[in-house]
N, C-alpha and C positions, 0 to 999 in steps of 0.2 A: 380634493384631497385624494392622493393615490391610495388604492386599496391594497392591503398587504395580504398575501395568500398564506394559508397554513400548509405546512408539510403534511404528508400522509400520517395518519394516526399511528403512533408507536407506543410501546409499553411505557416509555419515559417521555412521551410527547402528547399531543402535537406541539410543534414549535412554529413560530412565525419564521418565514424564510428570509426575512430582512437580514441581509449580510451573510446569509449562508452561501449562495453562489456569488462569486465576484470575478471580474475579468482575469483570465489567466489562471484560474484556480487549479487546474490540472496540468498546466504547462510550467514546469520548473525552469525550463529553458525553451527558447524558440526552436521551431523545426529546423531552422537553418544553422543552429549551433553546430560547430564541427564535430562534437562528440555526442550529439543527441541520440538517445535511444527511446524506444517506446516500450513501456511496461503496461500490459493490459491483461484482462481476463474477465471471467464471469463469476459472480457470487451465486452459489447454488444453495437452495434449502434442502431439507432432509428428503424430500420427494424427488430431487433432481431437477427442480424447476428454477429458472433464474429469478433472483430477488430484485424486483423493479424499483425498490425504494431504499436501497442500502446506500451508505456513504462510506467511502474509503479515504483514509488519510495516509500519506506516505511521509516518512522521516528518513533522511539518509545523509551520509557524508558526501562530499564532492568526489570527483574522480581520483583525487590524490589521497583520499581517506581523511581529509580534514572535516571536522564537524563544524558547520557554519555557526557563527556566533553574532551575525549581524542582527540588529534590532529590527523588528517588524516582519513577521512571517508572511504577511500579505503583500509585501513589496515585490514587485515584478519589474525588472528591467534587464538589459543585456549585460550589465556589469556585475550584478550581485546575485550569487546563487544562495538561496535561503535554505535549501534542503528540505522544504516542506511543501506539500500540496494536498489538495482535497478534490475528490471527484464523486459526484452522485452517479449511481448506476442508471442506465437507460431502461426502457420497458422490458428488455430481455435480460437484465441483470448485468450488463457489460459495463466495464470501466476502462479508462485509458489515461495514462500519464505520459507526457513528454518530458524527459529528464536526462541525466547522464548516468552511466553505469557507476555504481558506488565503488570507491576504493576501500581497502581494508582500514578500518579505524583503529585496529589493534594489531600489533606485529604477530604474525603467525596465525591470525584468524581470517577466515574467508569473508569477503564483503557481502553485504545483504541490504535489502530494502526493509525497513521496519514499517509494518502496516498496522493501522487500527481500523477495525470494522464496526460500524454502527448499523444495526438492522432491526426490523420489527421483531418483537418477541425477546429482545435482549434487554436485560436490566442494566447492563453496563457494556461498554465497548469491549471487543475482543482484540487481543494483540497477537500478531504472528510475524514471521519473517519470510522473505522471499530471497533465497540465496541464488546467485548466478549458477547456471547449469554446470559449470566446471569447478564448483566449490571443492576445496580440499577438505574433506570430511575430518581427517585426523587432527586438524588444528582447531576444531571447535567443540567444546564440551557438550553443547546442546546436541549437535548432530551425532556425536559419538555415543550419546546416551540413548539414541533411538534405534529401533530395528529398521532395516532397509525400507520396508513398506511405509512406515510412519515418516521416516526421513524424506522419502520421495514427495510427501505433501508439502515440503518446504523448499523444493527446488523448482526454479523457473524452467520452462522449456524454451530453448532457443529456436526461433522460427526461421524459415528460409529467408535469406536476405540479411543484410547487416543491421544489427541494432534493434531486433524485435524480440522481446521476451514475453512469454505468456505465463501467467500465474493465476490459476483458477482457485477460488476459495469455496470450500464445502463446509457449510455451517454445522452439519451433522450427517450421520449415516456412515456407511462402510468406508467411504473415501474422505471422511472428516479431516480437515486441515488441522495440524497441530497448532493449538493456541497456547499462549504463554500466560502464566500468572506471576506477577512481580510482588516481592515482599518489601516491606519498609519503604514503600514509595519509589523504589528504584525502577527505572524504565530504561 
């Protein structure tokens, strides 16, 4: 009989890793997709160290701003874009997704990647957004409600070369990422 490993101890765990990783979990599209981009970064704790056992989920519309409605988030093929992926951080706290740049899901609003962060010490996941670097701030009530320093924690950095976006997540401290709280179950 196969032995099932436990994930690292967490405030709300440990959990069995059965079904946690799956083939293509962080690849929403293949590398050879004509519009493939890489979203990556590091999850940092309050001391500035990478968190080696965090889990990041991404939810996003496709490049045209359409929110995928196909059944089966775990489905991975070249024809269906599900808009969802999951990536465990490596020993240095780094994560990476291969996806497409999201289009705007609402007229006049800038496009963004919606992220959920699971990490040790958290009683519940944290929600944040990663806006593309050229986001038009005036069209988004969240971005306009923040001062420039806090707003900067929600903006990806475009890296040299086409299609590379870096989004570091700081769980606490002076560079803490803006995290979102939703009411009435709305996400």
